[in-house]
C-alpha positions in Angstrom: -17.0 37.9 21.2 -18.0 37.0 17.6 -14.6 37.4 16.1 -13.6 34.7 13.6 -11.7 31.8 15.0 -9.8 30.7 11.9 -6.5 31.0 13.7 -7.7 28.2 16.1 -8.5 25.8 13.3 -6.8 22.4 13.6 -5.3 21.8 10.2 -3.8 18.3 11.0 -5.8 16.6 13.8 -3.5 14.4 16.0 -3.7 10.6 15.6 -5.9 8.8 18.0 -4.5 6.0 20.1 -6.2 3.4 17.9 -4.6 4.9 14.8 -1.2 4.8 16.4 -1.7 1.2 17.5 -3.1 0.2 14.1 -0.1 1.8 12.4 2.4 -0.1 14.6 0.7 -3.4 14.2 0.3 -2.9 10.4 4.0 -2.1 10.2 4.9 -5.3 12.2 2.7 -7.4 9.8 4.1 -5.8 6.6 7.7 -6.2 7.9 7.1 -9.9 8.7 7.7 -9.3 12.5 4.2 -10.8 12.9 4.3 -13.9 10.7 1.5 -15.1 8.5 -0.9 -17.3 10.6 0.6 -16.1 13.9 -1.9 -15.7 16.8 -2.4 -12.1 18.0 -2.8 -12.5 21.8 -4.5 -9.5 23.2 -2.8 -9.6 26.6 0.6 -9.8 25.0 -0.1 -7.0 22.6 -1.3 -4.8 25.5 2.0 -5.4 27.3 4.1 -4.8 24.1 2.2 -1.6 23.1 1.4 -0.3 26.6 -2.3 0.3 25.8 -5.6 -1.1 27.1 -7.3 -4.2 25.7 -10.1 -2.1 24.3 -7.7 -0.1 22.1 -6.0 -3.4 20.9 -9.4 -4.9 20.0 -10.4 -1.8 18.1 -7.1 -1.9 16.2 -7.6 -5.5 15.4 -11.1 -4.8 14.0 -9.6 -2.1 11.9 -6.8 -4.3 10.5 -9.4 -7.1 9.9 -11.3 -4.7 7.6 -8.0 -4.2 5.7 -7.5 -7.9 5.2 -4.4 -8.0 7.4 -6.0 -9.9 10.3 -8.6 -12.7 10.4 -10.6 -14.1 13.2 -10.4 -17.8 13.6 -13.2 -19.8 15.5 -11.9 -21.0 18.9 -8.6 -19.4 18.2 -9.2 -15.6 18.0 -7.3 -13.1 15.8 -4.4 -14.2 13.7 -2.3 -12.5 11.0 -4.2 -13.2 7.8 -2.6 -15.9 5.7 -1.4 -14.9 2.2 -1.2 -17.6 -0.5 -0.7 -17.6 -4.2 -4.4 -18.1 -5.0 -5.2 -14.8 -3.2 -2.1 -13.0 -4.6 -2.9 -13.9 -8.2 -6.4 -12.4 -7.9 -5.0 -9.2 -6.4 -2.5 -8.9 -9.3 -5.3 -9.5 -11.9 -7.4 -6.8 -10.3 -4.5 -4.4 -10.1 -3.6 -5.0 -13.8 -7.1 -4.2 -14.9 -7.5 -1.1 -12.8 -3.9 0.3 -13.0 -3.4 -0.2 -16.7 -6.6 1.7 -17.4 -5.9 4.5 -14.9 -2.3 5.0 -16.1 -3.4 5.2 -19.8 -6.2 7.7 -19.0 -3.8 9.7 -16.7 -1.3 9.9 -19.6 -4.0 11.2 -21.9 -5.1 13.9 -19.4 -2.0 14.8 -17.4 -1.3 18.5 -17.3 1.6 20.4 -15.7 0.1 20.1 -12.2 -0.4 16.3 -12.4 3.1 15.9 -13.8 4.5 17.9 -10.9 2.6 15.8 -8.4 3.8 12.6 -10.1 7.4 13.7 -10.1 7.1 14.6 -6.4 5.7 11.2 -5.6 8.4 9.5 -7.6 11.1 11.5 -5.7 9.7 10.2 -2.4 9.8 6.7 -3.8 13.5 7.1 -4.8 14.4 8.7 -1.5 12.8 5.9 0.5 14.3 3.2 -1.7 17.8 4.7 -1.4 17.5 4.8 2.4 16.1 1.3 2.5 13.1 2.4 4.4 10.4 0.0 3.5 7.5 1.6 5.4 8.2 5.0 3.8 8.6 3.2 0.4 5.2 1.6 0.7 3.6 4.9 1.7 5.2 6.7 -1.1 4.2 4.0 -3.6 0.6 4.2 -2.5 0.7 8.0 -3.0 2.2 7.5 -6.5 -0.8 5.4 -7.5 -3.3 7.7 -5.8 -2.0 10.6 -8.0 -2.5 8.4 -11.1 -6.0 7.2 -10.2 -7.3 10.6 -9.1 -5.8 12.4 -12.1 -7.5 9.9 -14.4 -10.8 10.5 -12.6 -11.1 6.8 -11.7 -12.4 7.5 -8.2 -14.5 4.4 -7.8 -11.5 2.2 -9.0 -9.3 4.0 -6.4 -11.9 3.1 -3.7 -11.6 -0.6 -4.7 -7.8 -0.3 -4.5 -8.0 1.3 -1.1 -10.2 -1.6 0.2 -7.4 -4.0 -1.0 -4.6 -1.8 0.2 -3.7 -3.9 3.2 -3.2 -7.0 1.0 -1.5 -4.9 -1.8 0.9 -3.4 0.7 1.7 -6.8 2.1 2.7 -8.0 -1.4 4.6 -4.8 -2.1 6.6 -5.3 1.1 7.6 -8.8 -0.1 8.4 -7.9 -3.7 10.0 -4.5 -3.2 12.4 -5.8 -0.6 13.9 -8.4 -3.0 17.3 -7.6 -4.5 17.4 -10.3 -7.2 14.8 -8.8 -9.6 15.9 -8.0 -13.1 14.6 -4.4 -12.8 13.9 -2.8 -9.4 10.4 -1.8 -8.4 11.3 1.9 -8.2 12.8 1.8 -11.7 9.6 0.1 -13.0 7.5 2.9 -11.4 9.9 5.5 -12.9 9.1 4.0 -16.3 5.3 4.4 -15.6 6.0 8.0 -14.5 8.0 8.9 -17.6 5.4 7.5 -19.9 2.6 9.5 -18.2 4.7 12.7 -18.3 5.3 12.1 -22.0 1.5 11.8 -22.4 2.1 8.3 -24.0 -1.0 6.2 -22.9 0.2 3.1 -24.7 3.6 3.2 -23.1 2.1 3.9 -19.6 -0.2 0.8 -19.9 2.7 -1.4 -21.1 4.9 -0.1 -18.2 2.2 -1.1 -15.7 1.9 -4.5 -17.3 5.6 -5.1 -17.2 5.9 -4.0 -13.6 3.0 -6.2 -12.3 4.2 -9.2 -14.3 7.6 -9.1 -12.7 6.2 -8.5 -9.3 3.8 -11.4 -9.6 6.6 -13.8 -10.6 8.6 -12.7 -7.5 5.5 -13.1 -5.2 4.8 -16.6 -6.7 8.3 -17.7 -5.9 8.3 -16.2 -2.4 4.9 -17.6 -1.5 5.7 -21.0 -2.8 8.9 -21.1 -0.7 7.0 -20.3 2.5 4.3 -22.7 1.9 
């Protein structure tokens, strides 16, 4: 009766209902299906998602922590507003953290890190070619996770994760545009190539160029929707 139970180990626990609902609502916000400032009516969400009010409330609290939902007095939950004042702060934080992480990663990158980075880049290119924005955002987040963790910038990555809802929202806006001089995936490929070449200066510069162009696009889009 004391035989090991390793064969019963659950390697990948199933998603909870709250996680599924949060994921669906997050996707609706990032895709623009739920517009900035739109009220999130619990009863309507329960009907749309086919779940109880308690699950919806739990998901809303989770998305509020991500910065995608805010609770307004006498109005309840709404899709968090995104304006240029917020966006510029996010881009400034990203530039400080990502430039440093990319440069350090380039200095330290070994064969394993380079292989992980190439795999992350392939996922970005595949999602981009298929025009699958949710998959593209997930792959992009993974790309930066490889960089931060390989650089040993674990605290910085925690900061980025706390901002991930807002960062993903901006990414969904800027990556979807077709009028940019250089596409987002191409910019990230430049970061990838510099790290693989162990060129810290080029990696930092590639991050700076990528974020500068993304910020210009976000500025235009946010001003248009003001």
